[in-house]
C-alpha positions as CSV (number, residue, x, y, z in Angstrom):
1,M,8.8,-56.1,74.1
2,Q,7.0,-54.4,76.9
3,L,5.7,-50.9,76.0
4,P,5.3,-48.0,78.4
5,D,1.6,-47.3,79.3
6,W,1.8,-43.8,77.6
7,V,2.7,-45.7,74.4
8,K,0.2,-48.5,74.6
9,K,-2.8,-46.1,74.2
10,F,-1.7,-45.4,70.6
11,K,-1.8,-49.1,69.7
12,E,-4.6,-49.8,67.1
13,P,-5.6,-52.9,65.0
14,R,-3.3,-53.6,62.1
15,T,-0.6,-51.4,63.5
16,D,2.7,-52.2,65.2
17,I,4.7,-50.0,67.6
18,R,8.5,-50.5,67.6
19,R,11.2,-49.1,69.7
20,I,14.3,-47.9,67.8
21,G,16.9,-46.5,70.1
22,N,15.1,-44.3,72.6
23,R,12.2,-43.5,70.2
24,F,8.9,-45.3,69.4
25,Y,7.5,-45.5,65.9
26,K,4.1,-46.6,64.7
27,Y,3.7,-48.7,61.5
28,E,0.8,-50.0,59.5
29,V,1.0,-53.8,59.1
30,A,-0.8,-56.6,57.3
31,F,-1.0,-60.3,57.9
32,V,-0.2,-62.4,54.8
33,Y,-0.3,-66.1,54.5
34,S,3.1,-67.6,53.3
35,K,2.7,-70.6,51.1
36,T,6.3,-71.6,51.7
37,K,6.3,-71.4,55.5
38,K,2.6,-72.6,55.7
39,R,1.8,-69.9,58.2
40,T,0.7,-66.2,58.5
41,E,3.4,-63.6,58.6
42,K,3.3,-60.0,59.6
43,K,4.2,-57.6,56.8
44,T,5.1,-54.0,57.3
45,I,3.2,-51.6,54.9
46,R,4.4,-48.1,55.8
47,L,5.6,-45.8,58.6
48,L,2.7,-43.9,60.1
49,G,4.6,-41.6,62.5
50,K,6.4,-41.5,65.8
51,I,5.2,-41.4,69.5
52,T,6.6,-39.1,72.2
53,E,5.6,-38.8,75.8
54,K,5.3,-35.0,75.5
55,D,3.5,-34.7,72.1
56,G,1.9,-38.1,71.7
57,F,1.5,-39.4,68.2
58,I,3.2,-37.2,65.5
59,P,2.1,-38.3,61.9
60,S,4.9,-38.9,59.4
61,S,5.1,-36.1,56.8
62,K,5.1,-38.6,54.0
63,D,2.0,-40.4,55.4
64,T,0.3,-37.0,55.8
65,L,0.9,-36.3,52.1
66,R,-0.4,-39.7,51.2
67,R,-3.6,-39.2,53.1
68,M,-4.1,-35.8,51.6
69,S,-3.7,-37.1,48.1
70,E,-6.3,-39.8,48.8
71,E,-8.8,-37.2,49.8
72,L,-8.3,-35.2,46.6
73,P,-11.0,-35.7,43.9
74,K,-9.9,-38.1,41.1
75,V,-8.8,-36.3,37.9
76,D,-9.2,-38.0,34.6
77,I,-7.4,-36.4,31.7
78,K,-9.0,-36.9,28.3
79,T,-8.4,-35.7,24.8
80,F,-10.9,-32.9,23.8
81,G,-9.8,-31.7,20.3
82,V,-10.7,-34.8,18.2
83,F,-14.2,-35.2,19.7
84,N,-14.8,-31.4,19.4
85,L,-13.8,-31.3,15.7
86,F,-15.5,-34.6,14.7
87,S,-18.8,-33.7,16.4
88,D,-18.8,-30.2,14.8
89,L,-18.1,-31.5,11.3
90,M,-20.6,-34.3,11.6
91,K,-23.3,-32.3,13.5
92,E,-26.1,-33.0,10.9
93,E,-25.2,-36.6,10.4
94,I,-25.0,-37.3,14.1
95,A,-28.5,-36.0,14.6
96,S,-29.9,-38.0,11.6
97,L,-28.3,-41.2,12.8
98,K,-30.0,-40.9,16.2
99,E,-33.3,-40.4,14.4
100,V,-33.1,-43.6,12.5
101,F,-31.1,-45.9,14.8
102,S,-31.2,-46.4,18.5
103,E,-29.0,-44.0,20.5
104,E,-26.7,-46.8,21.7
105,Q,-26.2,-48.2,18.1
106,A,-25.5,-44.7,16.7
107,E,-23.1,-43.7,19.5
108,R,-21.1,-46.9,19.2
109,L,-20.9,-46.5,15.4
110,L,-19.8,-42.8,15.8
111,S,-17.2,-43.6,18.5
112,F,-15.5,-46.2,16.3
113,A,-15.8,-44.1,13.2
114,M,-14.1,-41.2,15.0
115,M,-11.2,-43.4,16.3
116,R,-10.7,-44.9,12.8
117,W,-10.7,-41.4,11.3
118,A,-8.3,-39.9,13.8
119,Y,-6.0,-42.9,14.6
120,Q,-6.6,-45.5,11.9
121,T,-7.1,-47.9,14.8
122,P,-8.1,-51.5,14.5
123,I,-11.2,-52.7,16.5
124,K,-9.0,-54.1,19.2
125,R,-7.4,-50.8,20.0
126,A,-10.4,-48.6,19.5
127,T,-11.7,-49.0,23.1
128,Y,-8.3,-47.8,24.4
129,Y,-8.6,-44.5,22.4
130,H,-12.3,-44.3,23.4
131,S,-11.6,-44.5,27.1
132,H,-8.9,-41.7,26.8
133,D,-11.2,-39.3,24.8
134,L,-13.9,-37.0,25.8
135,C,-16.4,-38.9,23.7
136,S,-16.4,-41.6,26.4
137,E,-18.2,-39.1,28.5
138,E,-20.7,-38.3,25.8
139,W,-21.1,-41.4,23.5
140,A,-21.3,-45.1,24.4
141,T,-20.5,-44.4,28.1
142,K,-21.3,-47.9,29.1
143,N,-20.1,-51.3,27.9
144,M,-17.7,-50.2,25.1
145,S,-15.4,-53.1,24.1
146,D,-14.0,-54.7,21.0
147,K,-16.7,-57.3,21.1
148,T,-19.6,-54.8,21.3
149,V,-17.9,-52.7,18.5
150,S,-17.8,-55.9,16.3
151,L,-21.4,-56.8,17.0
152,N,-22.5,-53.3,16.3
153,L,-20.7,-53.2,12.9
154,K,-22.2,-56.6,12.1
155,W,-25.7,-55.3,12.9
156,F,-25.3,-52.4,10.5
157,G,-24.0,-54.7,7.8
158,E,-26.9,-57.1,8.2
159,N,-29.6,-54.3,8.2
160,R,-28.9,-52.8,4.8
161,E,-32.5,-51.5,4.3
162,Q,-32.3,-49.3,7.4
163,V,-28.9,-48.0,6.4
164,V,-30.2,-47.2,2.9
165,G,-33.2,-45.5,4.5
166,W,-30.9,-43.3,6.5
167,M,-28.9,-42.4,3.4
168,R,-32.1,-41.5,1.5
169,G,-33.0,-39.3,4.4
170,L,-29.8,-37.2,3.7
171,L,-31.6,-35.8,0.6
172,K,-34.7,-34.7,2.4
173,D,-33.8,-31.0,2.1
174,V,-33.1,-31.3,-1.7
175,S,-36.2,-31.4,-3.9
176,E,-36.4,-34.1,-6.6
177,D,-36.3,-31.5,-9.4
178,E,-33.0,-30.1,-8.0
179,Q,-31.3,-33.4,-7.3
180,N,-28.3,-34.2,-9.5
181,F,-25.7,-36.9,-8.7
182,V,-22.2,-37.9,-9.7
183,L,-21.3,-41.6,-9.6
184,M,-17.5,-42.4,-9.5
185,D,-16.0,-45.6,-10.7
186,S,-15.4,-48.0,-7.8
187,T,-12.3,-48.2,-5.6
188,H,-10.8,-51.6,-4.9
189,A,-9.4,-52.8,-1.6
190,I,-7.4,-56.1,-1.3
191,N,-9.0,-58.4,1.2
192,V,-7.9,-62.0,1.5
193,S,-10.1,-62.9,4.5
194,E,-11.6,-66.4,4.4
195,K,-14.6,-65.3,6.5
196,L,-16.1,-63.0,3.9
197,S,-18.2,-63.9,0.9
198,I,-18.0,-60.6,-0.9
199,N,-14.3,-60.6,-1.7
200,A,-13.3,-62.2,-5.0
201,K,-10.7,-62.1,-7.6
202,G,-11.3,-59.3,-10.2
203,Y,-9.6,-56.7,-12.3
204,N,-8.0,-53.7,-10.9
205,P,-5.5,-51.1,-12.4
206,D,-2.7,-52.4,-10.3
207,F,-3.0,-55.9,-11.9
208,D,-3.1,-57.4,-8.4
209,F,-5.2,-60.5,-8.6
210,D,-5.6,-61.2,-4.9
211,K,-9.2,-61.3,-3.7
212,Q,-10.7,-57.8,-3.4
213,I,-13.8,-55.9,-2.6
214,R,-15.0,-52.8,-4.3
215,L,-16.5,-49.6,-2.9
216,M,-18.7,-47.3,-4.8
217,Y,-20.0,-43.8,-3.8
218,L,-22.8,-41.7,-5.1
219,F,-22.3,-37.9,-4.6
220,S,-24.9,-35.2,-4.4
221,A,-24.0,-32.3,-6.7
222,Q,-26.0,-29.9,-4.6
223,M,-24.7,-31.0,-1.2
224,K,-21.2,-31.6,-2.5
225,Q,-20.8,-34.7,-0.4
226,P,-21.3,-38.5,-0.7
227,V,-24.9,-39.5,0.1
228,Y,-24.6,-43.3,-0.7
229,Y,-22.1,-46.1,-0.6
230,R,-22.1,-49.8,-1.4
231,L,-19.7,-52.6,-1.0
232,I,-19.5,-54.7,-4.1
233,N,-18.2,-58.2,-4.9
234,G,-14.6,-57.9,-6.2
235,N,-15.5,-59.7,-9.5
236,I,-18.5,-57.5,-10.5
237,T,-17.9,-54.9,-13.1
238,D,-18.6,-51.2,-12.5
239,V,-21.3,-50.9,-15.1
240,K,-23.4,-53.6,-13.4
241,S,-22.7,-52.0,-10.0
242,M,-23.9,-48.6,-11.2
243,S,-27.3,-49.8,-12.1
244,L,-27.7,-51.6,-8.8
245,C,-26.6,-48.5,-6.8
246,I,-29.1,-46.3,-8.6
247,R,-31.9,-48.7,-8.1
248,E,-31.2,-49.2,-4.5
249,M,-30.9,-45.5,-3.8
250,N,-34.2,-45.0,-5.8
251,V,-33.0,-41.9,-7.6
252,N,-33.8,-40.8,-11.2
253,K,-31.0,-42.3,-13.4
254,D,-31.3,-39.4,-15.8
255,K,-30.0,-37.2,-13.0
256,V,-26.9,-39.3,-12.4
257,V,-23.7,-38.8,-14.4
258,F,-21.0,-41.4,-14.2
259,I,-17.4,-40.2,-14.2
260,A,-14.3,-42.4,-14.6
261,D,-10.7,-42.1,-15.8
262,K,-9.7,-43.0,-19.3
263,G,-8.8,-46.6,-18.2
264,F,-12.5,-47.3,-18.0
265,F,-13.1,-46.3,-21.7
266,S,-13.8,-49.3,-24.0
267,A,-16.4,-50.1,-26.6
268,K,-17.8,-52.9,-24.3
269,N,-18.2,-50.6,-21.3
270,I,-19.8,-47.8,-23.4
271,A,-22.2,-50.4,-25.0
272,M,-23.2,-51.7,-21.6
273,M,-23.8,-48.1,-20.3
274,N,-26.0,-47.3,-23.3
275,E,-27.9,-50.6,-22.8
276,E,-28.5,-49.6,-19.1
277,K,-29.4,-46.1,-20.3
278,L,-26.8,-44.5,-18.0
279,S,-25.5,-41.0,-18.6
280,Y,-21.8,-40.4,-18.8
281,T,-19.5,-37.6,-19.7
282,R,-16.9,-38.1,-22.5
283,T,-14.8,-36.3,-25.1
284,S,-12.8,-39.0,-26.9
285,Y,-13.0,-41.0,-23.7
286,V,-14.8,-40.9,-20.4
287,V,-13.7,-37.7,-18.7
288,Q,-10.7,-37.9,-16.3
289,V,-11.3,-37.1,-12.7
290,S,-8.4,-34.7,-12.6
291,F,-10.0,-32.7,-15.4
292,L,-13.3,-32.6,-13.5
293,C,-11.6,-31.3,-10.3
294,S,-9.9,-28.5,-12.3
295,E,-13.3,-27.5,-13.8
296,V,-15.0,-27.5,-10.4
297,T,-12.4,-25.2,-8.9
298,R,-12.9,-22.5,-11.6
């Protein structure tokens, strides 16, 4: 189609001017190769505006809005509350982690811990929550993926001495004379993974004999918080685990009191505790946790 000279001057690369009725319209086009036709075809992208002899090129209102939106700064909406609460509650722990471990290791660990705490997310979904949270602007801002999270957790698991060193550092503000600890009986968690060596069949109060792992905590009476943890083979008894935990944490066992519910009480367990010279609280049986909680609140 032959265009008038006053229209031709508005022709630009990757544009097409078409006459519809007595009006001329300018379109953005692209050239795309068609596999079926084995040749390049012209594809219309969008209307750019119309052309008149009096006013020249008049941009389309829709295209004008599109261009304006492209010029606006990009806005990224992220969750603030979870990061703000977590970082406030964990202020001292965050600082101490960065003193012992590299900043990258500490921030990846904190990021995943926060997502587990807030959303109970598996590793695969943690990076999604991380990218939509303000912590992605503060912690682990680069290269956060499910693979890096897994490798980071593996590193902490393989470097137990450094982890224990960090836990001992939590007690730096409590003098040895004032240190007193409470050791709870372990908590079991069923785990039938074939890639772990720590899970094994063992006793638990639910009489569930699938493979399990056990988790034991040591609490500081002064700080009123856990200062030590250890994952234990599912077939190891609590009494043996207690001695191992106290030795690893390197605290005075005379300052540690073991507390369990009445299901733990047996002549065999008491004899083993006496043999290991471990302190415990009992009346006619080892004191129940519910009784302890009521005493603490008084």
